[in-house]
C-alpha positions as CSV (number, residue, x, y, z in Angstrom):
1,X,0.0,0.0,0.0
2,X,1.4,3.4,-1.0
3,X,0.4,7.0,-0.6
4,X,0.5,10.4,-2.3
5,X,1.2,13.1,0.4
6,X,1.2,16.6,-1.1
7,X,1.6,19.6,1.2
8,X,-0.6,22.5,0.1
9,X,2.0,25.2,0.5
10,X,1.7,26.2,-3.1
11,X,1.0,24.9,-6.6
12,X,2.4,21.5,-7.7
13,X,5.5,21.8,-9.9
14,X,7.3,19.3,-12.2
15,X,9.4,17.9,-9.4
16,X,6.3,17.1,-7.2
17,X,4.5,15.7,-10.2
18,X,7.3,13.3,-11.2
19,X,7.5,12.0,-7.6
20,X,3.8,11.4,-7.5
21,X,3.8,9.7,-10.9
22,X,6.5,7.3,-9.7
23,X,4.6,6.6,-6.5
24,X,1.5,5.9,-8.5
25,X,3.3,3.7,-11.0
26,X,5.0,1.7,-8.3
27,X,1.8,0.8,-6.6
28,X,-0.6,0.5,-9.6
29,X,1.9,-1.7,-11.5
30,X,1.6,-4.3,-8.8
31,X,-2.2,-3.9,-8.3
32,X,-1.8,-2.3,-4.9
33,X,-3.8,0.3,-3.0
34,X,-2.9,4.0,-3.2
35,X,-4.1,6.6,-0.7
36,X,-4.1,10.4,-0.8
37,X,-3.2,12.4,2.3
38,X,-3.1,16.2,2.4
39,X,-0.3,17.2,4.8
40,X,-1.6,20.6,5.9
41,X,0.0,21.1,9.3
42,X,2.8,23.4,8.3
43,X,1.2,26.5,9.9
44,X,1.6,29.8,8.0
45,X,3.1,28.2,4.9
46,X,-0.3,26.5,4.1
47,X,-2.3,28.2,1.4
48,X,-6.1,27.6,1.8
49,X,-6.7,27.3,-2.0
50,X,-3.7,25.0,-2.6
51,X,-5.3,21.8,-1.4
52,X,-8.2,21.9,-3.9
53,X,-5.8,22.9,-6.7
54,X,-3.6,19.9,-5.8
55,X,-6.5,17.5,-6.1
56,X,-7.5,19.0,-9.4
57,X,-3.9,18.8,-10.7
58,X,-3.6,15.2,-9.7
59,X,-6.9,14.3,-11.4
60,X,-5.8,16.2,-14.6
61,X,-2.6,14.2,-14.6
62,X,-4.6,11.0,-14.5
63,X,-3.4,10.0,-11.1
64,X,-6.2,8.4,-9.0
65,X,-6.3,7.0,-5.5
66,X,-8.4,4.7,-3.4
67,X,-10.8,5.7,-0.6
68,X,-11.5,9.0,1.0
69,X,-8.9,11.8,1.2
70,X,-7.2,12.0,4.6
71,X,-6.4,15.5,5.9
72,X,-3.8,15.8,8.6
73,X,-5.4,18.9,10.2
74,X,-8.4,16.7,11.0
75,X,-6.3,14.1,12.9
76,X,-4.7,16.2,15.6
77,X,-6.0,14.0,18.4
78,X,-4.1,11.0,17.0
79,X,-0.8,13.0,17.0
80,X,-1.4,14.3,20.5
81,X,-2.0,10.8,21.8
82,X,1.2,9.6,20.2
83,X,3.2,12.5,21.7
84,X,1.7,11.7,25.2
85,X,2.8,8.1,24.8
86,X,6.4,9.3,24.2
87,X,6.3,11.5,27.2
88,X,4.9,8.8,29.4
89,X,7.7,6.5,28.3
90,X,10.3,9.1,29.1
91,X,11.2,9.4,25.4
92,X,10.1,13.0,25.0
93,X,10.4,16.1,27.2
94,X,9.3,19.8,27.3
95,X,11.6,22.3,25.6
96,X,11.2,26.1,25.9
97,X,14.3,27.1,23.9
98,X,13.9,29.5,21.0
99,X,15.7,29.0,17.7
100,X,18.0,32.0,18.4
101,X,19.0,30.4,21.8
102,X,19.8,27.1,20.1
103,X,21.8,28.9,17.5
104,X,23.7,30.8,20.2
105,X,24.5,27.6,22.0
106,X,26.1,26.0,19.0
107,X,29.8,26.3,19.5
108,X,30.8,26.1,15.9
109,X,29.2,26.1,12.4
110,X,29.8,22.4,12.0
111,X,27.2,21.8,14.6
112,X,24.4,22.6,12.1
113,X,22.2,19.7,11.2
114,X,19.7,19.2,8.4
115,X,17.1,21.4,10.0
116,X,19.4,24.0,11.4
117,X,21.6,24.0,14.5
118,X,21.9,20.8,16.5
119,X,19.9,21.0,19.7
120,X,22.4,20.9,22.7
121,X,20.0,19.3,25.2
122,X,19.4,22.4,27.3
123,X,16.0,21.4,28.5
124,X,16.7,17.7,29.1
125,X,15.5,16.8,32.6
126,X,14.6,20.5,33.3
127,X,10.8,20.3,33.6
128,X,8.4,17.7,34.8
129,X,5.7,18.4,32.2
130,X,4.4,21.1,29.8
131,X,2.6,22.9,32.7
132,X,5.8,23.1,34.7
133,X,7.8,24.4,31.7
134,X,5.2,27.1,31.2
135,X,5.2,28.1,34.9
136,X,8.9,28.3,35.1
137,X,9.7,30.0,31.8
138,X,6.4,31.8,31.0
139,X,6.7,30.3,27.6
140,X,4.7,27.6,25.8
141,X,6.8,24.5,25.4
142,X,7.4,22.2,22.5
143,X,8.1,18.5,23.0
144,X,11.4,17.0,21.9
145,X,12.3,13.4,21.3
146,X,15.2,12.1,23.3
147,X,17.9,10.8,20.8
148,X,20.4,8.4,22.3
149,X,22.2,7.2,19.2
150,X,24.3,8.8,16.5
151,X,22.9,7.0,13.6
152,X,20.1,4.7,12.5
153,X,21.5,2.9,9.4
154,X,18.9,1.7,6.9
155,X,18.5,0.5,3.3
156,X,16.6,2.6,0.9
157,X,14.8,0.6,-1.8
158,X,16.3,3.0,-4.5
159,X,19.1,4.9,-2.9
160,X,20.6,1.8,-1.2
161,X,22.4,1.6,2.1
162,X,22.3,4.8,4.1
163,X,24.4,5.7,7.2
164,X,21.3,7.3,8.8
165,X,23.1,9.9,10.8
166,X,20.9,11.7,13.3
167,X,22.1,14.5,15.6
168,X,20.3,16.2,18.4
169,X,16.9,15.8,20.0
170,X,14.2,16.8,17.6
171,X,10.7,18.4,18.0
172,X,7.7,16.1,17.8
173,X,5.1,18.5,19.1
174,X,5.2,22.3,18.5
175,X,4.5,25.0,21.0
176,X,0.9,25.4,19.8
177,X,0.4,21.7,20.5
178,X,0.3,20.8,16.9
179,X,2.4,17.9,15.6
180,X,5.7,18.2,14.0
181,X,6.1,16.7,10.5
182,X,8.2,13.8,11.7
183,X,5.6,12.5,14.2
184,X,2.5,13.2,12.0
185,X,3.8,11.2,9.0
186,X,4.8,8.2,11.2
187,X,1.4,8.1,13.0
188,X,-0.5,8.4,9.7
189,X,1.5,5.8,7.8
190,X,1.1,3.3,10.5
191,X,-2.6,4.0,11.0
192,X,-3.3,3.8,7.3
193,X,-1.3,0.6,6.8
194,X,1.1,2.2,4.3
195,X,3.9,-0.2,3.4
196,X,5.8,1.9,0.8
197,X,6.7,5.6,0.9
198,X,8.0,7.1,-2.3
199,X,9.4,10.6,-1.9
200,X,12.1,12.9,-3.0
201,X,15.7,12.4,-2.0
202,X,15.9,15.6,0.0
203,X,13.8,13.8,2.7
204,X,16.5,11.1,3.2
205,X,17.8,12.9,6.3
206,X,14.3,12.7,7.9
207,X,14.2,8.9,7.7
208,X,16.4,8.1,10.7
209,X,14.3,10.3,12.9
210,X,11.1,8.6,11.7
211,X,12.6,5.2,12.2
212,X,13.3,6.1,15.8
213,X,9.7,7.1,16.2
214,X,8.4,3.9,14.6
215,X,10.5,1.9,17.1
216,X,9.5,4.1,20.1
217,X,5.8,3.7,19.3
218,X,6.0,0.0,18.6
219,X,5.1,0.5,14.9
220,X,6.3,-1.3,11.8
221,X,8.0,1.1,9.3
222,X,7.3,1.1,5.6
223,X,9.8,0.5,2.8
224,X,11.3,3.9,1.9
225,X,12.0,4.8,-1.8
226,X,13.8,8.1,-2.1
227,X,14.0,9.3,-5.7
228,X,16.5,11.8,-7.2
229,X,15.4,15.5,-7.4
230,X,14.3,17.4,-10.4
231,X,16.7,20.3,-10.6
232,X,17.4,23.5,-12.6
233,X,20.4,24.5,-14.7
234,X,22.2,25.4,-11.5
235,X,21.8,21.9,-10.1
236,X,19.5,23.1,-7.3
237,X,16.0,21.8,-6.7
238,X,13.4,23.4,-8.9
239,X,12.2,26.8,-7.5
240,X,10.8,30.1,-8.7
241,X,14.3,31.2,-9.7
242,X,14.1,28.6,-12.5
243,X,10.9,30.0,-13.9
244,X,7.3,28.9,-13.4
245,X,7.2,25.1,-13.6
246,X,3.9,24.7,-11.8
247,X,1.2,22.5,-13.3
248,X,-1.2,25.5,-13.0
249,X,1.1,27.5,-15.2
250,X,1.2,24.9,-17.9
251,X,-2.6,24.2,-17.7
252,X,-3.5,27.8,-18.1
253,X,-1.3,28.1,-21.2
254,X,-2.9,25.2,-23.0
255,X,-0.5,22.4,-22.3
256,X,-2.4,19.1,-22.5
257,X,-2.1,16.4,-19.8
258,X,-0.6,13.9,-22.2
259,X,2.2,16.4,-23.1
260,X,3.1,17.0,-19.5
261,X,2.9,13.3,-18.5
262,X,5.0,12.5,-21.5
263,X,7.7,14.9,-20.3
264,X,7.5,13.4,-16.8
265,X,7.9,9.9,-18.3
266,X,11.0,11.2,-20.0
267,X,12.3,12.5,-16.7
268,X,11.7,9.0,-15.3
269,X,13.6,7.3,-18.1
270,X,10.4,5.6,-19.3
271,X,9.8,7.3,-22.6
272,X,11.9,9.3,-25.1
273,X,11.7,13.0,-25.0
274,X,8.8,14.6,-26.9
275,X,6.4,11.7,-26.5
276,X,2.8,12.0,-25.2
277,X,1.1,9.5,-22.9
278,X,-1.0,9.1,-19.7
279,X,0.1,7.3,-16.6
280,X,-1.9,4.2,-17.5
281,X,0.2,3.9,-20.7
282,X,3.4,3.5,-18.6
283,X,2.2,0.7,-16.3
284,X,3.3,-2.3,-18.4
285,X,6.8,-1.2,-18.8
286,X,7.4,0.4,-15.4
287,X,10.5,-0.6,-13.5
288,X,12.7,1.2,-11.1
289,X,15.8,0.3,-13.0
290,X,14.7,2.8,-15.7
291,X,15.1,5.7,-13.3
292,X,18.5,7.4,-13.4
293,X,20.3,7.4,-10.0
294,X,21.3,11.1,-10.3
295,X,19.2,14.3,-10.3
296,X,17.7,15.3,-13.6
297,X,17.3,18.7,-15.1
298,X,13.7,19.8,-15.5
299,X,13.7,23.5,-16.4
300,X,14.5,22.9,-20.0
301,X,11.1,21.2,-20.7
302,X,10.0,23.2,-23.8
303,X,6.4,22.4,-23.0
304,X,5.2,25.8,-24.2
305,X,7.0,25.6,-27.5
306,X,4.5,23.4,-29.3
């Protein structure tokens, strides 16, 4: 069982679309079940209209799913319960440190991790619970997971063996009591019975943290498949600096779905450049071996030139 898990922080672009196509092909080529989950817990970055636009774009591409759409913002009680379990087990603790305080505590630039400076453990053992943290500091507290290892090695189904380095205690519940990404996706994948997670390679550093949470909560992790990024001419992940590569942009300018899917198929190594097709046309020949192991350039698409 797989999932599509867009975050409505903006319009889908070519990189998102290629990852979703690969996730769809991986599951559908084996007759599996595919779920759609809207990951809308990223606070101010969420755009209210983006979720509906995402659903429309996926349908336009010919990517379908099974069952009802799951929306993370409607599942907060599940995440809160998981966070409480971690606290009860002594695996998570209140933290009132601000980002600037954490940055100031870092003794050298090399202490920066994948999400910023490595947390130095200032609040470990400092407060009994959230209420005590609030009373002592006059600040709302987050919850951090207690990390006791330097690495969680794992084997990715596409990227291969990974060292799984993990540094510093990380947030599982925010100050507003909302879940952090790492906790929410673990709780959801387990609750939904997801057995395969296909996502972009920039999320590889998140995997060791999520594996720690799966183990702490007594849950079975899925198989992870991290695919290379779609990049611009500068070798960096597609962004506004590379021009507008959103699906909305192409749709509004008359690009047909089979043109865009054909280009995505080219980026996946499944069809030659310039072809036209829909996702169902790619099922019979789909294999992971067709996908190049390195990032692929996507800002030279030529979709608006006929």
